[in-house]
Each structure stands twice: as structure tokens, then as C-alpha cells.
C-alpha positions as CSV (number, residue, x, y, z in Angstrom):
1,M,-8.7,35.7,-32.9
2,N,-7.0,36.3,-35.4
3,G,-3.7,38.4,-33.9
4,F,-5.8,41.6,-34.2
5,L,-5.8,42.1,-30.6
6,I,-5.6,45.8,-28.4
7,W,-5.5,45.9,-24.5
8,L,-7.9,47.9,-21.7
9,L,-5.5,49.5,-19.0
10,A,-7.3,50.5,-15.7
11,G,-9.7,53.3,-15.4
12,F,-11.1,52.6,-19.0
13,A,-14.2,52.0,-19.1
14,A,-15.8,48.5,-19.9
15,P,-18.7,48.9,-22.8
16,A,-22.0,49.7,-21.5
17,T,-24.9,47.6,-21.4
18,A,-27.2,48.3,-18.6
19,S,-29.3,50.9,-20.0
20,A,-29.6,48.5,-23.5
21,P,-32.1,45.5,-24.0
22,A,-30.3,42.3,-23.1
23,P,-29.8,41.0,-27.1
24,A,-31.2,37.6,-27.6
25,I,-28.4,34.7,-27.8
26,S,-30.2,31.5,-29.8
27,S,-29.5,28.1,-28.8
28,A,-27.1,26.7,-31.0
29,D,-25.1,29.5,-29.4
30,Q,-25.8,29.7,-26.1
31,G,-25.0,25.7,-25.9
32,A,-21.4,25.9,-27.8
33,I,-21.0,28.7,-24.7
34,G,-22.0,26.2,-22.9
35,L,-19.5,23.9,-23.9
36,A,-16.6,26.4,-24.2
37,V,-17.5,27.2,-20.4
38,D,-17.5,23.5,-18.9
39,R,-14.0,22.8,-21.7
40,G,-11.8,26.1,-20.4
41,A,-12.5,25.6,-16.8
42,L,-11.5,22.0,-17.2
43,I,-8.9,22.7,-19.4
44,Y,-8.1,24.8,-17.2
45,A,-7.7,23.1,-14.0
46,Y,-6.3,19.7,-15.5
47,D,-3.4,21.7,-17.2
48,Q,-2.5,23.3,-13.6
49,A,-2.4,20.3,-11.9
50,A,-0.6,18.4,-14.8
51,W,2.2,22.0,-14.3
52,H,2.0,21.3,-10.9
53,G,2.1,17.6,-9.7
54,T,4.8,17.7,-12.9
55,D,7.2,19.7,-10.0
56,D,5.7,17.5,-7.3
57,A,7.1,14.0,-9.7
58,R,10.6,15.7,-10.4
59,A,11.4,15.7,-6.7
60,K,9.8,12.3,-6.2
61,L,10.5,10.4,-8.8
62,P,14.3,9.4,-9.9
63,D,13.9,9.9,-13.5
64,L,10.3,11.3,-14.6
65,S,11.7,10.9,-18.5
66,A,11.7,7.1,-18.0
67,S,8.0,7.7,-18.0
68,G,5.1,7.4,-21.0
69,G,3.3,10.5,-19.9
70,W,0.8,11.8,-18.3
71,I,-3.5,12.6,-18.4
72,V,-5.1,13.9,-16.1
73,D,-9.1,13.5,-15.5
74,G,-11.4,14.2,-12.2
75,P,-14.2,17.3,-12.3
76,A,-12.8,20.4,-12.2
77,N,-12.2,20.7,-8.5
78,A,-10.9,17.9,-7.7
79,P,-8.3,16.8,-10.5
80,E,-6.5,13.0,-10.5
81,L,-2.8,13.5,-12.0
82,V,-1.2,10.4,-13.5
83,F,2.2,9.2,-15.0
84,Y,1.6,6.1,-16.2
85,D,5.3,3.9,-18.6
86,K,6.1,3.5,-22.2
87,D,4.7,0.1,-22.3
88,A,2.0,1.2,-25.5
89,A,0.6,-2.1,-24.8
90,D,-1.1,-2.1,-22.0
91,P,0.4,1.2,-19.4
92,H,0.9,1.0,-15.3
93,A,0.3,4.1,-13.2
94,V,3.7,5.0,-11.6
95,Y,3.1,8.2,-10.2
96,V,-0.5,9.4,-8.6
97,A,-1.9,12.9,-7.3
98,D,-4.7,14.2,-6.2
99,F,-6.2,18.6,-6.1
100,R,-8.2,19.4,-4.8
101,D,-9.8,23.5,-5.1
102,G,-6.4,23.3,-7.3
103,K,-4.0,22.7,-4.2
104,L,-2.0,19.9,-3.9
105,V,-3.7,17.4,-1.3
106,S,-2.1,13.6,-1.8
107,S,1.2,13.0,-4.0
108,R,2.2,8.8,-4.2
109,V,5.2,6.9,-6.3
110,I,3.1,3.5,-7.1
111,G,5.7,0.9,-6.4
112,P,6.0,-2.5,-8.0
113,S,4.0,-4.6,-5.6
114,D,1.4,-1.6,-5.7
115,D,-1.3,-2.4,-7.3
116,R,-0.3,0.0,-10.6
117,T,-3.5,-1.2,-12.7
118,L,-4.9,1.5,-15.3
119,S,-8.5,1.8,-15.9
120,P,-10.0,0.7,-19.2
121,A,-11.1,4.8,-19.5
122,R,-7.2,6.0,-18.2
123,K,-5.3,3.6,-20.8
124,A,-8.6,5.2,-23.9
125,M,-7.1,8.7,-23.1
126,I,-3.7,7.3,-23.2
127,A,-4.2,5.6,-27.1
128,A,-6.0,9.2,-27.7
129,V,-3.3,11.0,-26.9
130,R,-1.3,8.7,-29.0
131,A,-3.5,8.6,-31.9
132,A,-3.3,12.4,-31.8
133,R,-0.5,13.1,-32.0
134,E,-0.3,11.1,-34.9
135,K,-2.4,13.2,-36.1
136,L,-1.1,16.6,-35.2
137,V,3.0,16.0,-36.4
138,A,0.8,15.2,-40.3
139,A,-1.1,18.4,-40.3
140,G,2.7,19.3,-39.4
141,A,0.5,22.0,-36.4
142,R,3.5,23.9,-34.8
143,A,3.4,25.5,-31.5
144,C,3.8,29.3,-30.9
145,A,6.7,28.8,-28.7
146,S,10.2,26.9,-29.3
147,A,8.7,24.7,-26.2
148,P,7.3,21.4,-26.5
149,F,3.3,21.6,-26.7
150,N,1.0,21.5,-23.1
151,V,-1.3,17.9,-23.8
152,V,-4.6,18.2,-22.1
153,V,-7.3,15.1,-22.2
154,L,-10.7,15.3,-22.1
155,P,-12.6,12.7,-21.0
156,P,-15.1,11.0,-23.2
157,S,-18.3,13.2,-22.3
158,A,-20.9,10.6,-22.2
159,P,-20.3,6.8,-22.8
160,G,-19.7,6.2,-26.3
161,G,-18.5,9.9,-26.7
162,S,-15.4,11.0,-28.1
163,T,-12.3,12.2,-26.5
164,L,-11.1,15.3,-27.1
165,V,-7.1,16.0,-27.1
166,Y,-5.8,19.3,-26.9
167,F,-1.9,20.0,-27.8
168,L,-1.9,24.0,-26.9
169,T,1.3,26.0,-26.7
170,P,3.2,26.7,-23.1
171,Q,3.3,29.7,-21.1
172,T,7.0,30.3,-21.4
173,K,7.3,34.1,-19.7
174,N,4.8,34.6,-16.9
175,E,3.2,38.6,-18.4
176,A,1.9,36.4,-21.3
177,V,0.1,34.0,-21.7
178,P,-0.6,32.6,-25.3
179,L,-3.2,32.6,-27.5
180,G,-2.4,31.4,-30.5
181,G,-1.0,27.8,-31.7
182,H,-3.2,25.9,-29.4
183,Y,-5.1,22.6,-31.2
184,R,-7.9,20.7,-30.3
185,V,-8.4,16.4,-32.3
186,E,-10.9,15.0,-31.8
187,V,-10.9,10.7,-31.4
188,G,-13.8,8.9,-31.6
189,P,-15.0,5.6,-29.3
190,D,-13.0,3.9,-32.3
191,G,-10.1,5.2,-30.9
192,K,-9.4,6.9,-34.3
193,A,-8.1,10.2,-34.9
194,G,-11.0,12.5,-36.5
195,E,-11.6,16.8,-36.3
196,M,-8.4,18.6,-35.9
197,R,-9.3,22.0,-35.5
198,A,-7.0,24.9,-35.5
199,F,-8.2,28.2,-32.3
200,T,-6.8,30.8,-34.8
201,H,-4.8,31.3,-37.9
202,S,-1.4,33.4,-36.0
203,C,0.7,33.8,-33.3
204,I,-0.3,36.0,-30.6
205,D,0.0,36.8,-26.6
206,M,-1.8,38.2,-24.1
207,P,-0.3,39.9,-21.4
208,A,-1.1,38.6,-17.5
209,R,-1.9,40.6,-14.8
210,G,0.0,43.6,-14.2
211,E,2.2,45.9,-15.0
212,V,2.3,47.2,-18.7
213,A,6.1,47.6,-19.6
214,G,6.3,51.2,-21.3
215,V,2.6,52.9,-19.7
216,P,3.7,55.6,-17.2
217,D,2.3,55.5,-13.0
218,G,2.9,51.8,-13.5
219,G,0.0,51.3,-15.2
220,K,-2.3,48.6,-15.1
221,L,-3.9,46.0,-17.7
222,A,-8.5,46.3,-17.5
223,G,-8.6,43.2,-19.8
224,G,-7.7,42.9,-23.2
225,V,-10.2,42.9,-26.4
226,V,-10.2,40.7,-29.2
227,T,-10.3,40.2,-33.0
228,H,-12.1,36.4,-33.9
229,L,-12.6,34.6,-37.0
230,L,-14.4,31.3,-36.9
231,D,-16.7,31.1,-34.6
232,P,-19.8,33.4,-34.0
233,V,-18.8,32.9,-29.7
234,P,-16.1,32.5,-27.8
235,T,-13.7,29.1,-27.5
236,E,-13.0,27.1,-24.7
237,I,-9.7,28.6,-25.3
238,H,-11.0,32.0,-25.0
239,V,-12.0,31.4,-21.6
240,F,-9.0,28.9,-20.3
241,S,-6.5,32.1,-21.2
242,S,-9.0,34.0,-19.8
243,L,-8.3,32.4,-16.0
244,G,-4.3,31.8,-17.2
245,A,-3.7,35.5,-17.7
246,R,-6.2,36.0,-14.7
247,L,-7.8,38.7,-16.8
248,P,-11.0,39.7,-19.1
249,L,-11.2,38.8,-22.3
250,F,-13.1,41.6,-25.0
251,V,-13.4,38.9,-27.8
252,G,-15.3,40.1,-31.6
253,T,-16.3,37.1,-33.5
254,T,-16.8,38.9,-36.9
255,Q,-19.1,36.0,-38.3
256,N,-22.2,37.9,-36.4
257,R,-20.3,41.2,-35.1
258,R,-20.8,40.9,-31.8
259,L,-19.1,41.8,-28.5
260,W,-18.5,39.0,-25.9
261,A,-16.6,39.5,-22.4
262,V,-14.3,36.2,-21.2
263,E,-15.1,36.9,-17.6
264,G,-13.1,33.7,-16.6
265,S,-15.6,31.1,-16.4
266,R,-18.1,33.2,-17.8
267,I,-19.0,35.0,-21.0
268,R,-21.7,37.5,-21.4
269,L,-22.9,39.2,-24.4
270,V,-21.7,43.0,-24.6
271,S,-23.1,44.0,-28.2
272,N,-25.0,43.1,-30.9
273,D,-23.2,45.2,-33.4
274,T,-19.7,46.3,-33.1
275,G,-20.3,48.3,-35.6
276,K,-22.8,50.6,-33.3
């Protein structure tokens, strides 16, 4: 994903694959695709929970800016959002919200007489955000919008694994989803920030579902095509962006000249040679 973007209008045919044999995908690429799908869907679910939960928390907490931040954990279909205080040494919960299938089902402010204790796993996630942010600032990474990054933390997928902290350029307008300005920092089990990666070299937006400006007769978007230089397969950010825009995204990976369709939480190979 590097700045080259074409939009498909409704009524235009997607690349046909029915008559061609399914191209082979290596086990390494298949594993990377599985990670991209799982992570992208989880990032989207957590980001949505943070968005809607923040709206609810603002109505229930007298001063949300006094909190130290938030984390979300749990499965994609039932995440839980926790706002915590500014006690860096020993943070405590101040608000909790539960979601089911994308909808807020319950929320509560944690009072002084309630159990405000956070689990060691959640404290580790909060510490990972601090370490990752220091890495991000030191690298001079910038968002592709004049707004603070949204932060999504994915807890370790297995005991002793790394925590993944994502700094995401926020969506600041309804008609577009940012494809650029997203970063991932890997924080090890020792709490130290390791590798940081950017998912693009440039800023670029993906229009969300709706009418296309300047197209006669109310043309509708059917999807988009974008080139991607940094990986041989689509990433979790492509999945996250497709889910956010509610549109398919066709990704041309330049390393292997392949074209992929990212359709929400599904990635499929469309063409084994984009030169044909």
C-alpha cells in the first residue's frame, strides 16, 4: 500500500477467476494471511468498542480526560473496554463496558467502594502502550490526520508471547477511511518495545461505502484497488480498512505481482500474475 489507488464503481466486473485453476499459496503466505485476518478483525472489533464505549463513558464520567487511557480485550464478538486511572505504577479501572456482536450491552462506572483491581494481563497491556508510545515518539512517526492516534492493543496470542500495540490514524470524516499512517509496535514479555513497522510509505484514503463525488447518476463504490510494496500478502490493516469502509479492497502485492481481494474478514487470491 503505497499511494496508488483506483476505485471500482458498482456495475464494473471484478477480475474473473472461475475458469482459472486456483493458484498455489505457500504455507508461509497462508500463515501470514491467517494472522492478517485474525488480527484485522480483532483490531476492528476493539476499535469499534473503544469508539462506542467512549461515547457512553463521556455521558457517565464527570471528566473523562482525567483517565489514563483505555484498553480492550476479549474475543472479537464479545470485547470488553476498560478505562483506567492515571496511576502509572498501579493503574485501576474507572469504567467498564461490555459488547456483543458490535453492540454495547452493559456499562458501569467503577466507584470507590467497588473492586477496581486490574488483572496482571491488563496491567501488562497498559505498560505495553507506554513502552510502545515512547518508541513511536522516538521514531518521529506521524498520523495522516490532524488528530491523535487511536490505540489498539492485542494481548499475547499465547503465554509468553509479545503484545502488539497499534497506533492508527483515526477516521475524521464519514466518507473516507485512512489507509496510511498506521503503525505496529511489538512489545516483548519483558515489557521492552522491539520492532516498529509502518504499513505504508505514504498517506492515502479509502472512500467508505456511498456515492462517488463527481460521478454522474449517483455512482456507487464497489471497491478499490491499491498497490502494496511492503509484504507478499495483504496485512491486518487491509482487513481492518475493508471492514471499516464496508467495501472490498483489491491489493496488488508488488513483491510477487499478485492481486488479492480483501473482503472484510476474508482474503482470497485473484490473480497469480498482475502483468497478464
